[in-house]
N, C-alpha and C positions, 0 to 999 in steps of 0.2 A: 386398622386392626393389626396388631403386631405382638411381639414378645419383647419383654424388657428384662434388663439385668443391671445390677449395680453392686459396688463394693465400697464400703467406707472402712478403712483400715485403722486399727489402733496404733499401728506403726507405719508400714508400707506394704504394698503388694506388687506382684509381678503381673504384667499385662496378659500373660498367657492364661491366667485364671479367669479373667473377664471374657476372653475369647472362648474358652471352654464352656462358659455359662450360656453363651449365645449359640454356639455350634450345636448344642444338644437340643435346641428348640428351633432348628432350621425350618421345621414344618410350620411354625407360627408366622414366619416371614421369609419366604424364599425369594422375594423381589428385591431385597437389599439388606445391607448390614452397615452399622456405623458404631464408632467408639469415640468417647472423649475421656481423656485422662488428665488428672490435675495433680500437681504438686506445688510446693511453695514458689517455684520459679517460673513455671510454664504451663500452658494448656496444649496437649497433644491431640490432634484431630486425625483419626485413622479410619480406614476402610478395610474391606476384605475382598475375598474372591467374588462375593455376590453383590458388591457395591455397583450401582449403575455406572457404566462408562462415562456418562455425562457428568456424574458427580465429581469426577477427578479434575474436570476443567471448569466447573462452575465456581466462580470466585465469589462465593458469599461467606458470611462469617462462620459457617459451620461445615464447609465442604472438607473432605479428607485431604490431607497432604502427604500421608504415608500409609503403607500397608501395615495392618496390625501385627503381622508376623515379624516385622522389622523393628517394632517398638522395643527399645531397651530401657533399662532403668527401673526405679521403684517409685510407686505413686501412692498418694494418700486417699484419693477418691476417684472412682471410675464409673462411667455409664456405658452400657451396651444396649444395642437395639437390633431387632430383626423386623423387617418391614414387609407387610402385605399391603400393596398399594391399592387404595380404594378411592381416595380423594387426592387431586393434584398429582397425577402420575409422574410428573417430572421430578428431577433431583431436588427441586425446591422443598419437596416433602421429606427429605432425608432427616433422620434423627441419629443421635441426639441433636436437638435444635436449640438455638439461643435467641435472645432478644435483648434489646437495649445495649448494644456494643459489648455483647458477650457477658453481660451481668447475670442474666437468668438462663439456666440450662434445664432442659426437660427430656425425660424418656417417658413415653406415653403409649398406652394400649387402649383403644376404644374409639368411640365416635361421639362428638358433641353435635347433635343434629341441628341445633339452632345457631350454629356458629356464624352464619351469614348475618343474622339479625344483630348479634353481639358485635360483630366486626363493624357493621354500619354505625352502631352507637359509638364505638370507640373511635372511628374515623372522625365523627363529629366532635369528639373530644380532643382531637389532634394527634391520634395515634396513626402510625404508618405500617403498611404490611408489604412484605416481599413475596410471600407465597399465597396460594389459594387454599391453604389447609386450615383445619380446625385446630391443629397443634399450635400454630402461631397465635391464634385467637386466645387459646388458653393462657399462653405466656403473657400476652398483652393485658388480658383480663386480670391476671394475678398481679401484674405491675400496677394496675389501676385500683383494684378493689381488695387486694390481699386475699385472705382466706375466704372472705365473703363472696368471692367469685363463684364458689361452688353452687350457691343458691341460684345463680343465673343460668347454669348449664342444664340442658335437657339432653340426656343421652346415657351412655355407658362409658365408664373410664376407670383406669387405675394408672396413676402417674406419680412421678417424683420430680420436684422442681428444686434445683440447687441455686441459691443466691450467693454468688461469689463475694459480693460486697459485704454482706452481713454474715457470711459463712454459716448459713442455715439450710436445712433441708425441710421440704414440705411434701409429705405423702398423702394421697387422698384416694378414696374409693367411692364409686357412684352409690346412689341412694339404696339400691336393692342388691348390690354386689354382683352385677352381671359380669363384670370383668374381675379376674383374680389378682391378688397381690399378697405374696408370702415373704416372710423374712426368717433368717436364722442367724444367731450369733455364735461364732465358733469358739472353741476352748481358748483361743488366743484373743478373744474379744473383738474379732473382726466382724463387722455387720454386713450381711449379704441380703439383697432383696431380689425377687424374681417373679415371673408369671407362673411358673410351674415348679413344684417341689423337686423334680428330678434335676433341676439346674444346680442344686446343692450337692448332688452326688459326685460331682467332678472336682470338688474343692478340697484343699488340705484340711485335715482335722475332722472330716465327715465320718461319723461312725453311727449308722442308723440304729436306733433303739425304739422299741414299741412304747407308745403312750398307753399304758394299761387301762386307764379309766375310759379313754375315748374308744379304745378297741372293745371294751366291755359294752359301751353304749351301742356300738355298731353290731356286735354279735347278738346281743340280747334284745335290743330295741330297734335295730335297723336305722339308727340315727348317725349321721355324720354332718359336719359343717354347722352344728348348732352352737358352737362356742368358737373362741379365737384359736383354740388348740386344734392340732391335726392328729392323725394316728402316729405320726413321727414325733417322738419326744423331743422338745426343744424347737420344733418348727411351728410357727404361728402364722395366722393370716390377719391382716387388718380387716376388721368387720365391715360389712356393708354400712354405708352412711357414716363412716368415721374418717378422721384424718389424724395425722401425726406431724408435729412441728417441733424442731429442736436444733440447737446449735451443734454443728459437726463435732466440736471438741468434747461434747458431753456424751456422745453416743457410745464411746468405749466404756463408759461406767454405768451402763443401763443395769439397774438392779434386777437380779433374777433372769437376765437376758430376755426380758419381755418388756416391750415399750408400752407406755400409758397412752392409748389412743383417746381421742375426744370425739364424741358423737355430735355430728353436725346436722343429722336428719332423722326424723321420726314421723310417724303418722299420728296426727292429733285428731280427735273426734269432735266434730261440730255438726250436729244433726241437720241434715237437709230439710228445709221446710216446704218445698214445692210439691206439686202433685206427681203421681206416678207417670202421667203422660208427659209432663214437662221434663221429668228426669230422663225419660226415654229419648226425648228430643236432644237433650244436652249430651247424653251418652253418644248418640249418633254423631253429633258435631265434634266431640272430643276424639272419638275413635277415628273419624276421617282425617282430622288434623294430625293425629299421631302417625297414621299410615303415610300421609303425605310427607311428613318430616323424615320418616325412615326410608324414603325413596331417594334421598340425596346421596348420589354416588356417581363416580365416573367410570364404573364398570357395570356389566349386566347384573340384574337382580332376578332371582327366582323365589319360589315358595316351597315350604314343606307342607304337605297336605295330608292330614290324617283322616279327614272325613267328619271330624267333630265340628262343633259350633265355631270355635275360635279360629282354627286354621282356615276353615271354609270362608269365614267372614273376610279374612285377609285376602284370600285368593279372589273372591268376588269383587272386593273393593279395588284391588290392584287392576283387575280387568276394566272396571269403570274408569279409573284414572288413566290407564294406558289409552283407552278409546278417546277420552277427552283431549289427551296430549297428542293424538295422532300417531302413536307408536305402532309401527307395522309388524314388528316381530312378535310372535306369540309368546305368551307367558309360559315359562317352564315350571312345572310342579314336580315334586319328588315325594314318593310315598312308599311305605313299607306295607306289604300285604302277606297273607298266609294262604297256603293251598287249601287248608281246612276252613270251610266256610264259617264254622263256629267262631273262629278267631280272626276272620278277615273283615276289614273295613272297606273292601273294594267297591261294594255296591253303593256305599255312601260317597266314596271318592268319585265314582263315575257320575253320580247325580250332580256334583259340583262341576266336574269337568265339562259336562254337557249342558250346563245351565247358562245360556247366553254368554258364554266365556270363550275367549280365544286362547285355549290352553294346549300346550304340548306336554302331555302327561308322561312321566317316567315312573316305573315301578321296580321294586326289588323284592324278592321272595327269600328271606333268610331261612336257612335250614339248621337243624340241630348239629350237623357235622361242622358247620362253620363256627358254631359256638366255641368248640374246642380248638379249631384252627386259629381263632382270634384271641383266645383267653389270655395268653401271655402279652400279646401286642396291646390289647385293651387295658390290661392291668397296668402296663407301663404308661400307656396314654393317660390314664386317669390318676396316676400317682398313688392313689389309695383304693382299696377295694370298693366296688360298687354293689348295689343291693339287688338288682334283678336284670333280666335280659332286655329291659327297656333301653338301657344304656347301649347295649349291643345293636339294637334296631336303629337308634339315633345315629350311631357311627355309620351304619350302612347307608342311611339316607344321605348324609353329608358326603360320603364316598361317591355315591351315585351323582350328586350334584357336581363334584369335582371332575368326574369323568366326562360330564357334559359341559365343562368349562364355564360353569356358573360360579361366580366368586362371592356373591352375597345371597344369603337365603333368609327370607322373613318367615317366622313361624309364630304359633299361638301360645307360646310358653308364658306363664305368669297369670293368666286370667282366672284360673281355678281358685287361686288362693284368696282373692278378694271378691270373687263373685260366687263362691261356694259351689264350684262345679261338680264336686263329688258328694253333695248333700251334707257337707260338714257343718252347715249353719242351722240345721233343723233342731238339734238337741239344745244348743244355747238359746235358740229362739223360743223353744218350748219352756226352757228354764225361766226365761224372763216373763213369759206369759203366766207361768205357775206362780211366780212371786206377785204378779198382779191379780191372782185368783181368777184367771180367765180359763177355767177348766173346760167349759163348753167349747171355747175356741180351739183348745188343744185337741179335744176329741174329734171335732169337725175337720181340722187340718190333717190329722193322722188318717182319718177315713178317706178323705179325698186324695191323699198321697198314694193310695193303692192304685190309682190310675197310672202312676209312673213307676212303681216298684212294689215288690212284695213287702209286706208289713208284719213284723213280729212285735206285738203289743208288749209282751213281757220285757224284751230287750230294750224297747224304747223307753218304757217307764223306769227300768233299772238305770239306764243311762241318764235320764233326766234327774233321778235322785242323786247319782254320783256327781253330776255336774254342779249340784248345789252345795257339795261338801267343800270345806276349806282345802286349799291347794295341797297341804302336806298330807291330809288324809286321802285325797284322791291319788297322790303319788304312791302312798303306802299300798293302796289297792293294786296299783299298777305293778308294784314289786312282787306281791305275794299271790296274785291270781292271774289267770290267763296264760298267753303264750310266753310271757317273760319268765315265768317259773319253769316252764319246760326248757326254754332256751338256756337258762342259767345252769340247768343240770348237765348240759353238754360241754361246759367249759370249766377249767380249773382256775378260779379267780385268784387263788394264792400264787400260782405260777405267773399268771397274767399281771399280778400286782395291782388288782383293782378291788374296790370295796363294793359291797352289795348296796346299791343306791338307785335312785331314779334320775335319769338325765336332766329332768326339768328342775331338780333341786339346785343345779348349777347355773341356771339362767332365769332371767326375770320374766316368767311366763304366768299369765293368768288365762283361764279358759272358761269363764263364766258368762260371757256375752259374745254376740256376733263380732263386734269390733275387736275384742280381745283374741278371739279365735283367728280372725283375719290377720292380725298383727303377728300372732304366733306362727301361722303357716308361712307368712311372707318373710319373716326374719330369722326364725329359729327351727323350722321343720322342713316341709317338703320343698319349698322354692329354692333355698340355698343348694340343696342336693341337685335338683334338676338343672339349675343354672351352671353348676360345675360340670355336669354331664354335657350340657350344651356347649360350653366353652371348649372342653377337651375334645369332644367329638368333631366339632367344626374345625378347630384349629389344627387338629391332627391331619386334616385333609386340605389345609390351607384355604378354608372357606370362612367368611365372616357370617356369624349368626346374629340376626337382629330380632328384637322382641317388642313390637309396637304396643302390645297390651301393658307393657311396663313403662310407658310414658307416664311420668309422675302425676301429670294433670288428671289423667284418666283414673289412676289408682286412688288418688286423694278424693276425687269426686265420688267414686263408688264406696270408698271406706266410710263416708259420711251419710250414706243413704239409709233410710229406715230398713229394718230387718226384712220386712215383707216385700220390699222392692227387689230384693235379691233372691229370696226363696220363700215359697208359700205353697201349701197344699201339695208338696212333693215336686213342684216345678222349680228347677234350679235356674240361675242366671236370668231371672225374669226381665230385668231392665235391658239386658243384651238382646234377648229374644224379641222384645217389643221395639227396642231402639234400632235394630238392624233389619227390620222386616222389609225395608226397601232394598236390601242387599242380598239377603240369604234366600235360597230356594226353600219353599215351604216344608218339604220333607226333612230338610236339615234343621230348620228353625224349630220344628216340632219334635225333634228326636227326644226320646224318653230314656235311652240308655246312655252310658258313658264308657268309652273304651280307650280311645287314643291309639297310639302305635302298640299293638298287642303282639305277644308271642304265644304260640301254643305250648307254653312251658310245661303245663301239667301233663299234657299228652306226651311230650318228649320224655319227661321223667318217668311216667308210669308205663307207657306203651312202646315208644319208638326206640329208646336206647337207655334203659335203666342201668345197664352194666357200665356204660361210660360214666354216668354220674356217680355210680357206686364206687368205681375205681378212684375218681377224683376226690370223693369223701375220704377214702383211705389215705390217699396221698396227702391231703390236708392234715389229717391226724398226725402223720409222720413228720411233716415239715413244720408243724406248729410247736414242736418241742414240748409237748405235754399240755398245751393250752386247750386244744380240742381233745376231749375224752374219747376213748374207743366206743362209748355209748352212742356216739353220733351215727355209727353204722346201724345200730338197732333202731334209732329214731328214723333213719331213712327208710328202713324196711317197713316200719309202721306206716310211713307216708305212702309207700308203694301199695301196701295191702289195704289202704283206706281206713286203718285204725286211728290215724290222726288226720285232721284236716290239712289240706295242702296249703303251704305258705312258702316263703322264700328263704327260710332259715338255712335250708340245705345249701343254697347258692352262696350265702354269706360265709358259710363254713369253707366251701370250696375256694371262694375268692380270698379269704383271709390266708389260707395256706399258700395259695399262689403268690400273694403279695409278700409274705414272709420270705419265700424262696427267691423270688425275682429281685427284691431289693436288699436281700441278705440282711434281714432285720435281726438285731440282737434281742433276745428275750430276757 
């Protein structure tokens, strides 16, 4: 797990620019740094102050021979790396790494968990390995299988491979976009890529300007990361499950400064034919295999525990694995709690901690004062404004892990999107039943769902009707009714440079069936946002976050299950509840609510410190240069008075103002 940087110049560049791009992400890799620079005559291998002492005397093909501050001259292509040592802690794990007599070079961020199996296969094919890293396995796999190597990897990754012999570059991102990969083309047509957007802020020609349409999507619809674009105009991300391959000489002439990526992965639907009982058994098998793979590490591993089904399952399974392996050290868990019982998950967390587990539990209790202590730091950490205090809580959990010297944290991120953890599958399931004229089944299902949640029949039938409409009509309703209409009245779209439209008009989204909703949530809606939070929060604290529920074998299996194996009669995640009954304590397995890491945000806003939030609203109006209208104050007062339902629009306004100010965004 690391941070990467790279420059492909239309002419030449100075090495100090590459060093600046890695210095600013020291947090992503405090255990080492490395640089490789190329021009027509030579390859320069450099290190820095954080390079391992052993690396300077280790005579392999990629060890540093000079300090980056002493590198002179101008170069055509450069790779930079910051290392967080997780596998093969020796200097053999140094990056940039090469293979086949310095033909292939890589900078890589992530983990390929099945690297041992791939390495064994490649050894039988005659390949040799110098290190015990997954990085070298990626290079050898690319040498053998080319772009098709991606389909063999199980894990999370963002990497760039440079082939000196063919003078080509290959960028790739993992199936679900767990690890980030951004790029920016300067006014001089120099191509830069990085793990975080802030790495571009230190470069010549950088002049940050707001991307009006994506800022509109954020402020009005609470959406980010649903397209290749970012809130920074001209900064793009390679989408999840995509790659990019091109000759180096052609990069300087990229039309519109945006590369044409190619999708290598998508979820395809092929309905599972087995029984529910067999599906539960298969889920159990796949889940345990996923957790086992995610335990491959040369440093201690802990868990983030929220008290919900997903994180609890991981903690309980880890406990079983550690007992079988004879691990004597107690598993460390890290949780965010609230002093107000209404918002606290501690009673559920304690059930897991005390359930046949050897757990050393750690807790953090974030306060409203800390929200404003950390607002600038977190805005800088996340590069773009975030949507709610859940991101703040996640940061505190990883910070707690770092304080306790835990370098890898497993958590339950990702399961909700394909298991329907928040009840997202009920309406598309009813819509399918309606098309099949199963009215009696719908009424029965809705009635039984009252055992799990309150039921508003009017809203349910209204949503069923809307779900049957063509996409453009459904989007039209989203524009002209509900919260979006109120939110839009708080911003000046003309100053922002945005058109009044629905975000889903710009992406290939369908929402009429459970698989379509699952694909939408996984690739275009909630998961991309949460994974970005996960990456920034963990890496800001030099901790690696792992997400076993996003093992692609598990996701693909659940994606193809019949609708009612996932949700029925108001019970969500049915196949998980049944499949993991040998792991989970019964009170957790039968939980009927859904919270996760919660903040008492409404209480903070309405009771504890409304003046603090009110002042931040006013600051956002001032710093936004007219984008946020003065009416935002009246909107906030209506929230306080209970005249409008509480939502997180107020925080997006505050965050947007903070982001504009902190990154000196031009409007």
